[in-house]
PDB file with one MODEL, atoms N, CA, C and O in Angstrom:
MODEL        1
ATOM      1  N   UNK A   1     178.065  41.667 251.060  1.00  0.00           N
ATOM      2  CA  UNK A   1     177.552  40.838 250.586  1.00  0.00           C
ATOM      3  C   UNK A   1     178.801  39.587 250.439  1.00  0.00           C
ATOM      4  O   UNK A   1     179.867  39.851 249.883  1.00  0.00           O
ATOM      5  N   UNK A   2     178.528  38.314 250.971  1.00  0.00           N
ATOM      6  CA  UNK A   2     179.614  37.455 250.899  1.00  0.00           C
ATOM      7  C   UNK A   2     179.123  36.399 250.401  1.00  0.00           C
ATOM      8  O   UNK A   2     177.970  36.053 250.659  1.00  0.00           O
ATOM      9  N   UNK A   3     179.983  35.663 249.544  1.00  0.00           N
ATOM     10  CA  UNK A   3     179.588  34.425 248.859  1.00  0.00           C
ATOM     11  C   UNK A   3     180.636  33.361 249.462  1.00  0.00           C
ATOM     12  O   UNK A   3     181.784  33.603 249.833  1.00  0.00           O
ATOM     13  N   UNK A   4     179.899  32.009 249.470  1.00  0.00           N
ATOM     14  CA  UNK A   4     180.593  30.853 249.849  1.00  0.00           C
ATOM     15  C   UNK A   4     180.559  29.916 248.581  1.00  0.00           C
ATOM     16  O   UNK A   4     179.553  29.863 247.874  1.00  0.00           O
ATOM     17  N   UNK A   5     181.564  29.264 248.349  1.00  0.00           N
ATOM     18  CA  UNK A   5     181.854  28.455 247.227  1.00  0.00           C
ATOM     19  C   UNK A   5     182.080  26.943 247.908  1.00  0.00           C
ATOM     20  O   UNK A   5     183.065  26.543 248.529  1.00  0.00           O
ATOM     21  N   UNK A   6     180.836  26.236 247.586  1.00  0.00           N
ATOM     22  CA  UNK A   6     180.809  24.734 248.217  1.00  0.00           C
ATOM     23  C   UNK A   6     181.246  23.922 246.760  1.00  0.00           C
ATOM     24  O   UNK A   6     180.880  24.376 245.676  1.00  0.00           O
ATOM     25  N   UNK A   7     181.801  23.079 246.829  1.00  0.00           N
ATOM     26  CA  UNK A   7     182.322  22.013 246.042  1.00  0.00           C
ATOM     27  C   UNK A   7     181.272  21.204 245.875  1.00  0.00           C
ATOM     28  O   UNK A   7     180.780  20.819 246.935  1.00  0.00           O
ATOM     29  N   UNK A   8     180.774  20.826 244.915  1.00  0.00           N
ATOM     30  CA  UNK A   8     179.776  19.770 244.316  1.00  0.00           C
ATOM     31  C   UNK A   8     179.947  19.107 243.303  1.00  0.00           C
ATOM     32  O   UNK A   8     179.771  19.729 242.255  1.00  0.00           O
ATOM     33  N   UNK A   9     180.341  17.643 243.187  1.00  0.00           N
ATOM     34  CA  UNK A   9     180.776  16.966 242.279  1.00  0.00           C
ATOM     35  C   UNK A   9     179.639  16.788 241.108  1.00  0.00           C
ATOM     36  O   UNK A   9     178.687  16.058 241.382  1.00  0.00           O
ATOM     37  N   UNK A  10     179.671  17.215 240.233  1.00  0.00           N
ATOM     38  CA  UNK A  10     178.427  17.241 239.359  1.00  0.00           C
ATOM     39  C   UNK A  10     178.713  16.119 238.550  1.00  0.00           C
ATOM     40  O   UNK A  10     177.767  15.873 237.802  1.00  0.00           O
ATOM     41  N   UNK A  11     179.685  15.335 238.423  1.00  0.00           N
ATOM     42  CA  UNK A  11     179.889  14.216 237.515  1.00  0.00           C
ATOM     43  C   UNK A  11     179.247  13.136 238.408  1.00  0.00           C
ATOM     44  O   UNK A  11     178.694  12.239 237.772  1.00  0.00           O
ATOM     45  N   UNK A  12     179.209  13.046 239.631  1.00  0.00           N
ATOM     46  CA  UNK A  12     178.461  12.205 240.490  1.00  0.00           C
ATOM     47  C   UNK A  12     176.947  12.331 240.469  1.00  0.00           C
ATOM     48  O   UNK A  12     176.242  11.324 240.536  1.00  0.00           O
ATOM     49  N   UNK A  13     176.509  13.377 240.391  1.00  0.00           N
ATOM     50  CA  UNK A  13     175.100  13.678 240.572  1.00  0.00           C
ATOM     51  C   UNK A  13     174.572  13.428 239.111  1.00  0.00           C
ATOM     52  O   UNK A  13     173.585  12.699 239.010  1.00  0.00           O
ATOM     53  N   UNK A  14     175.159  13.988 237.899  1.00  0.00           N
ATOM     54  CA  UNK A  14     174.666  13.420 236.686  1.00  0.00           C
ATOM     55  C   UNK A  14     174.968  12.007 236.391  1.00  0.00           C
ATOM     56  O   UNK A  14     174.230  11.478 235.560  1.00  0.00           O
ATOM     57  N   UNK A  15     175.981  11.235 236.950  1.00  0.00           N
ATOM     58  CA  UNK A  15     175.849   9.900 236.878  1.00  0.00           C
ATOM     59  C   UNK A  15     174.521   9.087 237.831  1.00  0.00           C
ATOM     60  O   UNK A  15     174.240   7.915 237.580  1.00  0.00           O
ATOM     61  N   UNK A  16     174.006   9.633 238.591  1.00  0.00           N
ATOM     62  CA  UNK A  16     172.892   9.282 239.401  1.00  0.00           C
ATOM     63  C   UNK A  16     171.521   9.596 238.914  1.00  0.00           C
ATOM     64  O   UNK A  16     170.521   9.040 239.368  1.00  0.00           O
ATOM     65  N   UNK A  17     171.501  10.495 237.985  1.00  0.00           N
ATOM     66  CA  UNK A  17     170.252  11.133 237.501  1.00  0.00           C
ATOM     67  C   UNK A  17     169.784  10.710 236.114  1.00  0.00           C
ATOM     68  O   UNK A  17     168.840  11.266 235.554  1.00  0.00           O
ATOM     69  N   UNK A  18     170.352   9.887 235.677  1.00  0.00           N
ATOM     70  CA  UNK A  18     169.887   9.233 234.107  1.00  0.00           C
ATOM     71  C   UNK A  18     168.404   9.098 234.306  1.00  0.00           C
ATOM     72  O   UNK A  18     167.874   8.567 235.282  1.00  0.00           O
ATOM     73  N   UNK A  19     167.839   9.595 233.352  1.00  0.00           N
ATOM     74  CA  UNK A  19     166.518   9.285 233.380  1.00  0.00           C
ATOM     75  C   UNK A  19     165.597  10.342 234.046  1.00  0.00           C
ATOM     76  O   UNK A  19     164.381  10.248 233.882  1.00  0.00           O
ATOM     77  N   UNK A  20     166.090  11.275 234.740  1.00  0.00           N
ATOM     78  CA  UNK A  20     165.513  12.237 235.599  1.00  0.00           C
ATOM     79  C   UNK A  20     164.815  13.136 234.604  1.00  0.00           C
ATOM     80  O   UNK A  20     165.540  13.392 233.643  1.00  0.00           O
ATOM     81  N   UNK A  21     163.663  13.667 234.559  1.00  0.00           N
ATOM     82  CA  UNK A  21     163.186  14.895 233.807  1.00  0.00           C
ATOM     83  C   UNK A  21     163.703  16.196 234.724  1.00  0.00           C
ATOM     84  O   UNK A  21     164.128  16.231 235.879  1.00  0.00           O
ATOM     85  N   UNK A  22     163.492  17.253 233.728  1.00  0.00           N
ATOM     86  CA  UNK A  22     163.835  18.574 234.525  1.00  0.00           C
ATOM     87  C   UNK A  22     163.033  19.062 235.575  1.00  0.00           C
ATOM     88  O   UNK A  22     163.391  20.117 236.100  1.00  0.00           O
ATOM     89  N   UNK A  23     162.053  18.519 235.969  1.00  0.00           N
ATOM     90  CA  UNK A  23     161.092  18.666 236.910  1.00  0.00           C
ATOM     91  C   UNK A  23     161.472  17.716 237.903  1.00  0.00           C
ATOM     92  O   UNK A  23     161.236  18.139 239.035  1.00  0.00           O
ATOM     93  N   UNK A  24     161.992  16.550 237.870  1.00  0.00           N
ATOM     94  CA  UNK A  24     162.623  15.736 238.762  1.00  0.00           C
ATOM     95  C   UNK A  24     163.733  16.233 239.485  1.00  0.00           C
ATOM     96  O   UNK A  24     163.925  16.071 240.690  1.00  0.00           O
ATOM     97  N   UNK A  25     164.691  17.047 238.428  1.00  0.00           N
ATOM     98  CA  UNK A  25     166.114  17.777 238.935  1.00  0.00           C
ATOM     99  C   UNK A  25     165.384  18.788 239.735  1.00  0.00           C
ATOM    100  O   UNK A  25     165.587  18.830 240.949  1.00  0.00           O
ATOM    101  N   UNK A  26     164.753  19.409 239.308  1.00  0.00           N
ATOM    102  CA  UNK A  26     164.356  20.568 240.146  1.00  0.00           C
ATOM    103  C   UNK A  26     163.590  20.032 241.430  1.00  0.00           C
ATOM    104  O   UNK A  26     163.170  20.898 242.198  1.00  0.00           O
ATOM    105  N   UNK A  27     163.430  19.105 241.652  1.00  0.00           N
ATOM    106  CA  UNK A  27     162.674  18.616 242.991  1.00  0.00           C
ATOM    107  C   UNK A  27     164.107  18.433 243.858  1.00  0.00           C
ATOM    108  O   UNK A  27     164.270  19.114 244.870  1.00  0.00           O
ATOM    109  N   UNK A  28     164.882  17.716 243.524  1.00  0.00           N
ATOM    110  CA  UNK A  28     166.079  17.229 244.037  1.00  0.00           C
ATOM    111  C   UNK A  28     166.752  18.553 244.583  1.00  0.00           C
ATOM    112  O   UNK A  28     166.847  18.709 245.800  1.00  0.00           O
ATOM    113  N   UNK A  29     167.195  19.456 243.749  1.00  0.00           N
ATOM    114  CA  UNK A  29     167.554  20.802 244.071  1.00  0.00           C
ATOM    115  C   UNK A  29     166.797  21.377 245.404  1.00  0.00           C
ATOM    116  O   UNK A  29     167.320  21.633 246.489  1.00  0.00           O
ATOM    117  N   UNK A  30     165.517  21.502 245.052  1.00  0.00           N
ATOM    118  CA  UNK A  30     164.687  22.058 246.166  1.00  0.00           C
ATOM    119  C   UNK A  30     164.893  21.018 247.349  1.00  0.00           C
ATOM    120  O   UNK A  30     165.252  21.586 248.381  1.00  0.00           O
ATOM    121  N   UNK A  31     164.797  20.031 247.432  1.00  0.00           N
ATOM    122  CA  UNK A  31     164.729  19.023 248.762  1.00  0.00           C
ATOM    123  C   UNK A  31     166.306  19.458 249.320  1.00  0.00           C
ATOM    124  O   UNK A  31     166.439  19.815 250.490  1.00  0.00           O
ATOM    125  N   UNK A  32     167.531  19.395 248.350  1.00  0.00           N
ATOM    126  CA  UNK A  32     168.579  19.756 249.080  1.00  0.00           C
ATOM    127  C   UNK A  32     168.618  21.031 249.526  1.00  0.00           C
ATOM    128  O   UNK A  32     169.341  21.142 250.516  1.00  0.00           O
ATOM    129  N   UNK A  33     168.040  22.175 249.117  1.00  0.00           N
ATOM    130  CA  UNK A  33     167.842  23.500 249.633  1.00  0.00           C
ATOM    131  C   UNK A  33     167.171  23.551 250.962  1.00  0.00           C
ATOM    132  O   UNK A  33     167.525  24.323 251.854  1.00  0.00           O
ATOM    133  N   UNK A  34     166.213  22.724 251.060  1.00  0.00           N
ATOM    134  CA  UNK A  34     165.542  22.702 252.081  1.00  0.00           C
ATOM    135  C   UNK A  34     166.106  22.134 253.218  1.00  0.00           C
ATOM    136  O   UNK A  34     165.767  22.460 254.356  1.00  0.00           O
ATOM    137  N   UNK A  35     167.159  21.096 252.899  1.00  0.00           N
ATOM    138  CA  UNK A  35     167.832  20.431 254.000  1.00  0.00           C
ATOM    139  C   UNK A  35     168.211  21.703 254.954  1.00  0.00           C
ATOM    140  O   UNK A  35     167.866  21.762 256.134  1.00  0.00           O
ATOM    141  N   UNK A  36     168.936  22.673 254.310  1.00  0.00           N
ATOM    142  CA  UNK A  36     169.600  23.682 255.085  1.00  0.00           C
ATOM    143  C   UNK A  36     168.560  24.451 255.660  1.00  0.00           C
ATOM    144  O   UNK A  36     168.740  24.840 256.814  1.00  0.00           O
ATOM    145  N   UNK A  37     167.523  24.743 255.089  1.00  0.00           N
ATOM    146  CA  UNK A  37     166.476  25.630 255.941  1.00  0.00           C
ATOM    147  C   UNK A  37     166.005  24.821 256.964  1.00  0.00           C
ATOM    148  O   UNK A  37     165.786  25.336 258.060  1.00  0.00           O
ATOM    149  N   UNK A  38     165.783  23.443 256.757  1.00  0.00           N
ATOM    150  CA  UNK A  38     165.220  22.477 257.910  1.00  0.00           C
ATOM    151  C   UNK A  38     166.324  22.769 259.109  1.00  0.00           C
ATOM    152  O   UNK A  38     165.931  23.140 260.215  1.00  0.00           O
ATOM    153  N   UNK A  39     167.369  22.628 258.897  1.00  0.00           N
ATOM    154  CA  UNK A  39     168.679  22.763 260.113  1.00  0.00           C
ATOM    155  C   UNK A  39     168.680  24.094 260.530  1.00  0.00           C
ATOM    156  O   UNK A  39     168.987  24.258 261.711  1.00  0.00           O
ATOM    157  N   UNK A  40     168.424  25.063 259.892  1.00  0.00           N
ATOM    158  CA  UNK A  40     168.160  26.460 260.463  1.00  0.00           C
ATOM    159  C   UNK A  40     167.214  26.439 261.178  1.00  0.00           C
ATOM    160  O   UNK A  40     167.492  26.971 262.253  1.00  0.00           O
ATOM    161  N   UNK A  41     166.046  26.027 261.118  1.00  0.00           N
ATOM    162  CA  UNK A  41     164.816  26.195 261.953  1.00  0.00           C
ATOM    163  C   UNK A  41     164.917  25.096 263.092  1.00  0.00           C
ATOM    164  O   UNK A  41     164.356  25.196 264.183  1.00  0.00           O
ATOM    165  N   UNK A  42     165.546  24.251 262.772  1.00  0.00           N
ATOM    166  CA  UNK A  42     166.136  23.103 263.860  1.00  0.00           C
ATOM    167  C   UNK A  42     166.732  23.828 265.134  1.00  0.00           C
ATOM    168  O   UNK A  42     166.396  23.623 266.300  1.00  0.00           O
ATOM    169  N   UNK A  43     167.798  24.823 264.620  1.00  0.00           N
ATOM    170  CA  UNK A  43     168.709  25.527 265.370  1.00  0.00           C
ATOM    171  C   UNK A  43     168.137  26.629 265.997  1.00  0.00           C
ATOM    172  O   UNK A  43     168.605  27.038 267.060  1.00  0.00           O
ATOM    173  N   UNK A  44     167.150  27.174 265.448  1.00  0.00           N
ATOM    174  CA  UNK A  44     166.589  28.664 265.867  1.00  0.00           C
ATOM    175  C   UNK A  44     166.149  28.751 267.242  1.00  0.00           C
ATOM    176  O   UNK A  44     166.357  29.846 267.764  1.00  0.00           O
ATOM    177  N   UNK A  45     165.533  27.775 268.034  1.00  0.00           N
ATOM    178  CA  UNK A  45     165.149  27.985 269.121  1.00  0.00           C
ATOM    179  C   UNK A  45     166.431  28.297 270.187  1.00  0.00           C
ATOM    180  O   UNK A  45     166.275  29.036 271.160  1.00  0.00           O
ATOM    181  N   UNK A  46     167.499  27.746 269.927  1.00  0.00           N
ATOM    182  CA  UNK A  46     168.559  27.746 270.960  1.00  0.00           C
ATOM    183  C   UNK A  46     169.548  28.872 270.783  1.00  0.00           C
ATOM    184  O   UNK A  46     170.520  29.085 271.508  1.00  0.00           O
ATOM    185  N   UNK A  47     169.094  29.715 269.497  1.00  0.00           N
ATOM    186  CA  UNK A  47     169.727  30.909 269.124  1.00  0.00           C
ATOM    187  C   UNK A  47     169.350  31.983 270.003  1.00  0.00           C
ATOM    188  O   UNK A  47     168.348  31.916 270.715  1.00  0.00           O
ATOM    189  N   UNK A  48     170.328  33.229 269.962  1.00  0.00           N
ATOM    190  CA  UNK A  48     169.799  34.299 270.919  1.00  0.00           C
ATOM    191  C   UNK A  48     168.847  34.877 269.898  1.00  0.00           C
ATOM    192  O   UNK A  48     168.814  34.472 268.736  1.00  0.00           O
ATOM    193  N   UNK A  49     168.168  35.720 270.313  1.00  0.00           N
ATOM    194  CA  UNK A  49     167.020  36.558 269.556  1.00  0.00           C
ATOM    195  C   UNK A  49     167.972  37.449 268.509  1.00  0.00           C
ATOM    196  O   UNK A  49     167.666  37.248 267.334  1.00  0.00           O
ATOM    197  N   UNK A  50     168.934  38.280 268.686  1.00  0.00           N
ATOM    198  CA  UNK A  50     169.571  38.799 267.749  1.00  0.00           C
ATOM    199  C   UNK A  50     170.274  38.012 266.547  1.00  0.00           C
ATOM    200  O   UNK A  50     170.482  38.519 265.445  1.00  0.00           O
ATOM    201  N   UNK A  51     170.616  36.690 266.910  1.00  0.00           N
ATOM    202  CA  UNK A  51     171.198  35.910 265.632  1.00  0.00           C
ATOM    203  C   UNK A  51     170.200  35.217 264.971  1.00  0.00           C
ATOM    204  O   UNK A  51     170.566  34.777 263.880  1.00  0.00           O
ATOM    205  N   UNK A  52     168.881  34.943 265.331  1.00  0.00           N
ATOM    206  CA  UNK A  52     167.998  34.443 264.596  1.00  0.00           C
ATOM    207  C   UNK A  52     167.274  35.583 264.010  1.00  0.00           C
ATOM    208  O   UNK A  52     166.362  35.180 263.289  1.00  0.00           O
ATOM    209  N   UNK A  53     167.353  36.761 264.063  1.00  0.00           N
ATOM    210  CA  UNK A  53     166.866  37.826 263.199  1.00  0.00           C
ATOM    211  C   UNK A  53     167.748  37.939 262.010  1.00  0.00           C
ATOM    212  O   UNK A  53     167.249  38.502 261.036  1.00  0.00           O
ATOM    213  N   UNK A  54     168.873  37.542 261.919  1.00  0.00           N
ATOM    214  CA  UNK A  54     169.939  37.548 260.814  1.00  0.00           C
ATOM    215  C   UNK A  54     170.176  36.308 260.178  1.00  0.00           C
ATOM    216  O   UNK A  54     170.736  36.309 259.082  1.00  0.00           O
ATOM    217  N   UNK A  55     169.793  35.142 260.770  1.00  0.00           N
ATOM    218  CA  UNK A  55     170.445  34.070 260.461  1.00  0.00           C
ATOM    219  C   UNK A  55     169.799  33.760 258.891  1.00  0.00           C
ATOM    220  O   UNK A  55     168.661  33.986 258.482  1.00  0.00           O
ATOM    221  N   UNK A  56     170.915  33.186 258.215  1.00  0.00           N
ATOM    222  CA  UNK A  56     170.370  32.504 256.927  1.00  0.00           C
ATOM    223  C   UNK A  56     170.878  31.207 256.629  1.00  0.00           C
ATOM    224  O   UNK A  56     172.052  31.090 256.979  1.00  0.00           O
ATOM    225  N   UNK A  57     170.358  30.137 256.069  1.00  0.00           N
ATOM    226  CA  UNK A  57     170.585  28.759 255.796  1.00  0.00           C
ATOM    227  C   UNK A  57     171.996  28.817 255.166  1.00  0.00           C
ATOM    228  O   UNK A  57     172.248  29.714 254.361  1.00  0.00           O
ATOM    229  N   UNK A  58     172.893  27.929 255.489  1.00  0.00           N
ATOM    230  CA  UNK A  58     173.898  27.544 254.818  1.00  0.00           C
ATOM    231  C   UNK A  58     173.803  27.155 253.538  1.00  0.00           C
ATOM    232  O   UNK A  58     172.668  26.969 253.099  1.00  0.00           O
ATOM    233  N   UNK A  59     174.847  26.966 252.745  1.00  0.00           N
ATOM    234  CA  UNK A  59     175.070  26.552 251.477  1.00  0.00           C
ATOM    235  C   UNK A  59     174.744  25.150 251.308  1.00  0.00           C
ATOM    236  O   UNK A  59     175.160  24.379 252.174  1.00  0.00           O
ATOM    237  N   UNK A  60     173.957  24.612 250.176  1.00  0.00           N
ATOM    238  CA  UNK A  60     173.879  23.354 250.029  1.00  0.00           C
ATOM    239  C   UNK A  60     175.211  22.687 249.710  1.00  0.00           C
ATOM    240  O   UNK A  60     176.134  23.274 249.145  1.00  0.00           O
ATOM    241  N   UNK A  61     175.249  21.326 250.139  1.00  0.00           N
ATOM    242  CA  UNK A  61     176.431  20.602 250.210  1.00  0.00           C
ATOM    243  C   UNK A  61     176.568  19.352 249.449  1.00  0.00           C
ATOM    244  O   UNK A  61     175.506  18.731 249.423  1.00  0.00           O
ATOM    245  N   UNK A  62     177.584  18.753 248.788  1.00  0.00           N
ATOM    246  CA  UNK A  62     177.450  17.405 248.222  1.00  0.00           C
ATOM    247  C   UNK A  62     176.336  16.507 248.857  1.00  0.00           C
ATOM    248  O   UNK A  62     175.523  15.824 248.234  1.00  0.00           O
ATOM    249  N   UNK A  63     176.452  16.637 250.220  1.00  0.00           N
ATOM    250  CA  UNK A  63     175.751  15.428 250.922  1.00  0.00           C
ATOM    251  C   UNK A  63     174.216  15.936 250.839  1.00  0.00           C
ATOM    252  O   UNK A  63     173.375  15.049 250.687  1.00  0.00           O
ATOM    253  N   UNK A  64     173.845  17.044 250.909  1.00  0.00           N
ATOM    254  CA  UNK A  64     172.496  17.561 250.851  1.00  0.00           C
ATOM    255  C   UNK A  64     171.981  16.850 249.291  1.00  0.00           C
ATOM    256  O   UNK A  64     170.928  16.217 249.211  1.00  0.00           O
ATOM    257  N   UNK A  65     172.830  17.052 248.193  1.00  0.00           N
ATOM    258  CA  UNK A  65     172.348  16.670 246.906  1.00  0.00           C
ATOM    259  C   UNK A  65     172.336  15.059 246.804  1.00  0.00           C
ATOM    260  O   UNK A  65     171.490  14.566 246.058  1.00  0.00           O
ATOM    261  N   UNK A  66     173.197  14.225 247.487  1.00  0.00           N
ATOM    262  CA  UNK A  66     173.080  12.855 247.631  1.00  0.00           C
ATOM    263  C   UNK A  66     171.932  12.467 248.236  1.00  0.00           C
ATOM    264  O   UNK A  66     171.134  11.671 247.742  1.00  0.00           O
ATOM    265  N   UNK A  67     171.809  13.038 249.366  1.00  0.00           N
ATOM    266  CA  UNK A  67     170.489  12.655 250.095  1.00  0.00           C
ATOM    267  C   UNK A  67     169.218  12.846 249.118  1.00  0.00           C
ATOM    268  O   UNK A  67     168.342  12.000 248.936  1.00  0.00           O
ATOM    269  N   UNK A  68     169.276  13.891 248.635  1.00  0.00           N
ATOM    270  CA  UNK A  68     168.090  14.234 247.790  1.00  0.00           C
ATOM    271  C   UNK A  68     168.022  13.274 246.854  1.00  0.00           C
ATOM    272  O   UNK A  68     166.962  12.815 246.430  1.00  0.00           O
ATOM    273  N   UNK A  69     169.332  12.873 246.432  1.00  0.00           N
ATOM    274  CA  UNK A  69     168.928  12.094 244.935  1.00  0.00           C
ATOM    275  C   UNK A  69     168.401  10.247 245.922  1.00  0.00           C
ATOM    276  O   UNK A  69     167.797   9.336 245.356  1.00  0.00           O
ATOM    277  N   UNK A  70     168.759  10.228 247.044  1.00  0.00           N
ATOM    278  CA  UNK A  70     168.018   9.116 247.846  1.00  0.00           C
ATOM    279  C   UNK A  70     166.446   9.376 248.104  1.00  0.00           C
ATOM    280  O   UNK A  70     165.607   8.476 248.147  1.00  0.00           O
ATOM    281  N   UNK A  71     166.210  10.608 248.252  1.00  0.00           N
ATOM    282  CA  UNK A  71     164.792  10.626 248.357  1.00  0.00           C
ATOM    283  C   UNK A  71     163.583  10.746 247.128  1.00  0.00           C
ATOM    284  O   UNK A  71     162.406  10.385 247.105  1.00  0.00           O
ATOM    285  N   UNK A  72     164.394  11.378 246.202  1.00  0.00           N
ATOM    286  CA  UNK A  72     163.502  11.902 244.892  1.00  0.00           C
ATOM    287  C   UNK A  72     163.805  11.013 243.755  1.00  0.00           C
ATOM    288  O   UNK A  72     164.882  10.995 243.160  1.00  0.00           O
ATOM    289  N   UNK A  73     162.777  10.277 243.493  1.00  0.00           N
ATOM    290  CA  UNK A  73     162.988   9.247 242.324  1.00  0.00           C
ATOM    291  C   UNK A  73     162.465   9.707 241.028  1.00  0.00           C
ATOM    292  O   UNK A  73     161.492  10.460 241.048  1.00  0.00           O
ATOM    293  N   UNK A  74     163.012   9.335 239.832  1.00  0.00           N
ATOM    294  CA  UNK A  74     162.862   9.829 238.595  1.00  0.00           C
ATOM    295  C   UNK A  74     161.467   9.227 238.192  1.00  0.00           C
ATOM    296  O   UNK A  74     161.047   8.089 238.404  1.00  0.00           O
ATOM    297  N   UNK A  75     160.740  10.484 237.432  1.00  0.00           N
ATOM    298  CA  UNK A  75     159.383   9.980 237.248  1.00  0.00           C
ATOM    299  C   UNK A  75     158.983   9.587 236.038  1.00  0.00           C
ATOM    300  O   UNK A  75     157.818   9.508 235.648  1.00  0.00           O
ATOM    301  N   UNK A  76     160.260   9.264 235.264  1.00  0.00           N
ATOM    302  CA  UNK A  76     160.110   8.815 233.627  1.00  0.00           C
ATOM    303  C   UNK A  76     160.681   7.433 233.457  1.00  0.00           C
ATOM    304  O   UNK A  76     161.906   7.312 233.479  1.00  0.00           O
ATOM    305  N   UNK A  77     159.856   6.305 233.276  1.00  0.00           N
ATOM    306  CA  UNK A  77     160.455   5.282 233.051  1.00  0.00           C
ATOM    307  C   UNK A  77     161.082   4.970 231.828  1.00  0.00           C
ATOM    308  O   UNK A  77     160.671   5.648 230.886  1.00  0.00           O
ATOM    309  N   UNK A  78     162.065   4.041 231.532  1.00  0.00           N
ATOM    310  CA  UNK A  78     162.598   3.604 230.253  1.00  0.00           C
ATOM    311  C   UNK A  78     161.884   3.623 229.114  1.00  0.00           C
ATOM    312  O   UNK A  78     162.365   4.060 228.069  1.00  0.00           O
ATOM    313  N   UNK A  79     160.709   3.169 229.201  1.00  0.00           N
ATOM    314  CA  UNK A  79     159.920   2.622 228.185  1.00  0.00           C
ATOM    315  C   UNK A  79     159.208   4.239 227.723  1.00  0.00           C
ATOM    316  O   UNK A  79     158.914   4.533 226.564  1.00  0.00           O
ATOM    317  N   UNK A  80     159.078   4.905 228.603  1.00  0.00           N
ATOM    318  CA  UNK A  80     158.862   6.329 228.105  1.00  0.00           C
ATOM    319  C   UNK A  80     159.894   7.207 227.166  1.00  0.00           C
ATOM    320  O   UNK A  80     159.752   7.892 226.153  1.00  0.00           O
ATOM    321  N   UNK A  81     160.926   6.868 227.950  1.00  0.00           N
ATOM    322  CA  UNK A  81     162.062   7.733 227.177  1.00  0.00           C
ATOM    323  C   UNK A  81     162.315   6.952 225.841  1.00  0.00           C
ATOM    324  O   UNK A  81     162.417   7.625 224.815  1.00  0.00           O
ATOM    325  N   UNK A  82     162.427   5.568 225.765  1.00  0.00           N
ATOM    326  CA  UNK A  82     162.588   4.961 224.459  1.00  0.00           C
ATOM    327  C   UNK A  82     161.193   5.364 223.414  1.00  0.00           C
ATOM    328  O   UNK A  82     161.453   5.662 222.248  1.00  0.00           O
ATOM    329  N   UNK A  83     160.189   5.362 223.728  1.00  0.00           N
ATOM    330  CA  UNK A  83     159.036   6.117 223.168  1.00  0.00           C
ATOM    331  C   UNK A  83     159.501   7.335 222.643  1.00  0.00           C
ATOM    332  O   UNK A  83     159.587   7.515 221.429  1.00  0.00           O
ATOM    333  N   UNK A  84     159.777   8.106 223.401  1.00  0.00           N
ATOM    334  CA  UNK A  84     160.175   9.502 223.070  1.00  0.00           C
ATOM    335  C   UNK A  84     161.255   9.580 221.947  1.00  0.00           C
ATOM    336  O   UNK A  84     161.210  10.338 220.978  1.00  0.00           O
ATOM    337  N   UNK A  85     162.295   8.619 222.252  1.00  0.00           N
ATOM    338  CA  UNK A  85     163.542   8.634 221.010  1.00  0.00           C
ATOM    339  C   UNK A  85     162.807   7.950 219.877  1.00  0.00           C
ATOM    340  O   UNK A  85     163.153   8.361 218.770  1.00  0.00           O
ATOM    341  N   UNK A  86     162.117   7.250 219.879  1.00  0.00           N
ATOM    342  CA  UNK A  86     161.636   6.512 218.572  1.00  0.00           C
ATOM    343  C   UNK A  86     160.748   7.643 217.825  1.00  0.00           C
ATOM    344  O   UNK A  86     160.727   7.848 216.612  1.00  0.00           O
ATOM    345  N   UNK A  87     160.053   8.298 218.780  1.00  0.00           N
ATOM    346  CA  UNK A  87     159.329   9.535 217.988  1.00  0.00           C
ATOM    347  C   UNK A  87     160.013  10.625 217.581  1.00  0.00           C
ATOM    348  O   UNK A  87     159.660  11.294 216.611  1.00  0.00           O
ATOM    349  N   UNK A  88     161.254  10.932 218.442  1.00  0.00           N
ATOM    350  CA  UNK A  88     162.167  12.100 217.556  1.00  0.00           C
ATOM    351  C   UNK A  88     162.818  11.652 216.431  1.00  0.00           C
ATOM    352  O   UNK A  88     163.151  12.455 215.559  1.00  0.00           O
ATOM    353  N   UNK A  89     163.100  10.183 216.313  1.00  0.00           N
ATOM    354  CA  UNK A  89     163.888   9.703 215.025  1.00  0.00           C
ATOM    355  C   UNK A  89     162.782   9.807 213.954  1.00  0.00           C
ATOM    356  O   UNK A  89     163.031  10.368 212.886  1.00  0.00           O
ATOM    357  N   UNK A  90     161.680   9.331 214.187  1.00  0.00           N
ATOM    358  CA  UNK A  90     160.800   9.556 213.068  1.00  0.00           C
ATOM    359  C   UNK A  90     160.288  10.818 212.580  1.00  0.00           C
ATOM    360  O   UNK A  90     160.233  11.084 211.379  1.00  0.00           O
ATOM    361  N   UNK A  91     159.894  11.635 213.546  1.00  0.00           N
ATOM    362  CA  UNK A  91     159.460  12.821 213.274  1.00  0.00           C
ATOM    363  C   UNK A  91     160.424  14.039 213.467  1.00  0.00           C
ATOM    364  O   UNK A  91     159.866  15.101 213.188  1.00  0.00           O
ATOM    365  N   UNK A  92     161.829  14.176 213.903  1.00  0.00           N
ATOM    366  CA  UNK A  92     162.741  15.197 213.839  1.00  0.00           C
ATOM    367  C   UNK A  92     162.448  15.645 215.348  1.00  0.00           C
ATOM    368  O   UNK A  92     163.052  16.600 215.838  1.00  0.00           O
TER     369      UNK A  92
ENDMDL
END
């Protein structure tokens, strides 16, 4: 089994996800992962059968993450976050 390491600028991703919920972040990651799967599906018809049978999606790239952030919006507005923070201050 081989492992490929892809450099992803987490600082940029973090800067662009302020206000995203955990569920939103999961959606971003899933969308990015599916980009590699969609690419493989698009290539499959032109691949020889023996390659199709063993083909695997490529690793997620920085570009996949950034494109995902363009497609997946945060689901929590700033008012909700402020209300949560206020409740947290009052009740711990």
